[in-house]
C-alpha positions, 0 to 999 in steps of 0.5 A: 489191451485188445487181443489178437482174437478180439481184433478179428471178431470186432472186424467182422462184427462191425462190418459196415460200422463207420461210426465210433472208433478203433484203437491202435492195437485193434487196427494193427492186429487185423493187419496181422490177421490179413498177413496170416490169411494171405500166407495161408492162401499161398501155402494152400496154392502149393497143393496140386489141383486146388489152385483154382479153388484157392484163387477163387477163395482169395478173390472172394475174401478180398471182395468181402473185406473191402467194406469192413476195411474202409470202416476200420480205417474210418474208425481208426481215424476217429480214434486219432480225432480225425474225420472220415474224409482223411481216408482219401489220402491213400487214394490221392496217387490214383486221383493224380494218375487219373489226371495224368491220363486225362492230360495225356489224352489231351496231349495225344489229341493235339498230335492230330495230323501227320508230323511235319504237316501244317496241323501238327506241332511236331516236325517228325515222328522222333520229336513226337515220340520224345515228347510222349516219353518225356511227358510220361516219364515226368508223370511216373516220377510224380506218381511214385513220389506221391505214392511214397509220400501218401504211404508214409503219411498214412502209416504214421497216421495209423500208428498214432495213439488215441487222442484226447479228442477221439470221436465216438465210442470204441468198438471194444467195451473195455476201451470205453471210459465214458461214465457219468460222474458218480463222485460225492461232490453233489453240493457245495458245503457251507464251509467251502471256499470255492467250487464249480457250478454247471450252467448249461449242459449235462451238469446244469445246476450241479455244484462241485466243491473245491478245496484249496489247491485241489485240482479238478480235471474236466473232460470226457474220459473218466480215466483222465477226468474228475468231472466226466461228460458223456460221449455226446458232448463232442466239443468237450475233449477227453481231458478238456481243462483243469481247475483249482483254487489258489487262496493266495491269488484269491482266484481260480487257476485254469489250464486249457488242454483241449482242441476245441478251446475253453472260452470266457463269456465274452468269447475270449479263448484261453491260451492252451497249456498255460496257467490262467488266473480267473476271478470268481463268477467267471463263466467258462464254455467248454468248446461251445456254450452247450456245456458251460460252467461257472467258477463260484 
């Protein structure tokens, strides 16, 4: 769990770090810091003769936090499995406002000419004024609705927990679970009935034995998986799929939990969150062919 002080340190330490990810607690603790600092500025502004100094400090603080705030938001998006361009969502109302202003300028240019003249579409100043008021009234309503919708959507987005497809390494050391697999299953024993063998990628030519009805989870998160891929295997989810051997079916029982998919050698994607029985010899691609395993 990220602490209040760690969130403050991480914010400034990762001043312009747009890579990796920041967990939910790290993001919201910094929001709490901004509230505390803002209240502090307000309290200082009540002291006589220092208002100008406080105002300058407040402006300096605001300017100094622009870049790290953008970086923090991008890292929080990465933690939810989303790319950087989702950060454009809060700016959509401002983009819409720019479009509205452009439309208004075009409308005003069409008002050239004296109302009632041959060059004007308006018969009087009253009709021209009514058109302007009606147009801007619609603009304001649309802008406010868009602002509210984007604000609520962004709030919900920032409240989402860390996903299985989080992008990159956390800026908090204790939040990283990416460790190479260090189990004892380095080779398939002679008595073993089943196993998983790496074909391409990190575990190429490494074989992991499977006992009957034993379930092994493959993924990038050591807290969730038994066979753990490192953080460079971006197409592999934190909890990608589970594999077990069913002696009664004489087949492997595979369940795909991933976003990028688990594919058979012929390109067929396994149905997500559904038990699929596959025969020995089946090649499985985890997201893509970069990391593939075979059911032996």
